[in-house]
N, C-alpha and C positions, 0 to 999 in steps of 0.2 A: 305962599304956604303958611310964614307965621300969622296971619290973620286967621286962618282956619283953626290954625292948632290954639289961638288964644282964646277965639270964640269955643271950642270943643272944652277946654279947660273951665272957661266960666260956665257954660252950660252944666258941666259934669259937677262943680263945686255947687252949682246952684240945686241940681238934682239929689244932691247928699244932704243940703242944707234943708229942704223938702221935705225930706223922708223922715226928721227927727220929731219927735213928740214931746212935749211936756206936760208934765202932771202937778197939779195944785189943788188946794181947798181948804176950809174953814174947820176947825172943830170947835161945835159949840156944846155946854154942858144942857144935860136934860133939866135938871134942875131950877136955874136962871137962866136959861138962854146966853149965858155971857162965854165969850170965846175962853177957849182953855190953853192956858198956859203950860209948858212941860211937857209935852206928850211926845213921848219918842214914836216917829213914822218911819220904821223902816220896809224900804222897797227889794224886794227880791224877784229874780226871775222865774221863769215858768219850772226849772228846775232847782228851786229853793234855794240859789246862791243869793249873799247879797251883794245888791246893787249900789246901794246908797243908802245912808240915815240921814233924820234931819228931826230936830227937837223945837217944838212951835214955840214962837215967843208968845209976848202979852197978846198981841192981835189973834192968837191961836191959828194962824197959818201956816201951811208949809208949800215948799215947791221941790220940784226935783226938774232938772231941764238937760236937754241933748240925748234923750233916750231915744232906743230905736222901738219903731210901732212893733206891738206885740203884747203877748198874754205876760201879765207880773202877778204877783201877791205884795198885797199891803200888810202887815203886821203893826197895830196899835197899842200902845201901852202908854200908861200914867199911872208912876208912885205917888205916895203920898200918904198921911194918915189914915188908918183905915177906918177909925171910928169918926172920921169929916161925915156929916151929914147922916149920921147914924143914932137913931133913939130906941129906947123900949117899945114906943108906939111902933117902929118898923117891924120889930120881932112879935108883938100881936097879930099885925096883921098879915106877917105870913101865918103864924099860928091858925088865925081866925080860915086864912085859905086853903092849908092844910087840912083843917077839920071839916071843910067845905061848909062853914058859916057863913063865908063872903069870899065869893072867888073874886080874883083881879078882873078888873075890866079893861085895865090899859097892859098891853103887851112887854111895856118897859119895867112894870113893875115883876113880870115874872124874870125878865132879867136882873135885876138888883136883889132878887131874891135866892138866886139860885149863887149860894156865898162860895160854896165848895166847887162849883164849874161841873157837877157831874149832869147836867143836861136834864134834872129833874129837882123838884122842891120837896123836900120831905122835913120829919122832924131833927134831922141831922142838920140843917140848916139853919134851924131854930136856934139848937144847941151851941151851933159854933156861932151864930148873934150874940147870945148870952154871955157866953165866956169871954166874947171879946167886949161886951160893955161892961161886965162885970170885973174886966183885968186881968183875968184867968190867963187870957192869951193876948199876945200884941201884934196878932194878923190873922187872917183867913188861911187855911191850906192852899199851898202856890201863890199865895198873895206876893211875896216877892220876887215869884218867876213872872206873875203874870199882872202884877199889878193890880190897882185898889179900882180901875174903873173898866169896865167893858164898852165899846164902840160898836156901833148901828150907823148905817149907812142913811144921811138927813133923807127925811121923808119915805124910809122903811117902812112896808105894810107885810107884816108876815101874811103866807099861805093860811096857818090855823091860827088865827088869833088868841086862841085858850089854849096853845100850845106852843110857840114862838121858839122853845129853846132848841129843839132840832135842826132848824136852821141855822142854828151859830154855833155849830156844833166845834167849827175848827177855830183857830185863833188867829186866822189871817182871813182876807177878802180877795178873790180873784177880780182883777181890773183888766181891761183890754183898752191898750191905749193905741188910737189912729194918730197919724202924723197932725203935727200943730197942736192947740191947746185940748188937755182932757183937766177935765173938773171934778171934785169927788169930794163931798163935804160930809161931814161926820159929825153924829150927838153920840158927846159921852153919857154914860148911865153908870152912876155911883155902886160899887157893889154893896148890898144891905139897906139901900135906901130904896123903900118901895111907897113911901106917899107924896 
């Protein structure tokens, strides 16, 4: 009888570990494709309860292990200097887009230009950029709460390349984890940088 119990316990323990999911990935910058250090990756369950948090190191990688398969949400945030990678030229490019002189051809530019996270690009975004460049303000609205970078799944292709902002209205990304390894890589877009 002991042989059967040992076999059952071993089989049961093996089936439990087979049902676990791991989540990992790399986060790289859209500016120079460099791995991004210091990105806070928060994993939440489907009810929006925090499961775990991870901050990327110099290799830009994050990892969560021993998870139950299912639906989760990833929140990504990176703080830093709001002025980093922003120049007057960026404000000029946003103004040309708003005026219809030269529309953005890259969806990443739309995401960088929406500095107030309103889901639209307006003269208010230009004014906020100028205030930051001139030193009148030290951060964009909600900069402290949302960070100075936005993130998209690597290889993301928007359904509407001429207006990708509505697709990224939330500040999280739903992910479906299957048993075993799950890899989700991300690209970081600096708020205010459009060139």
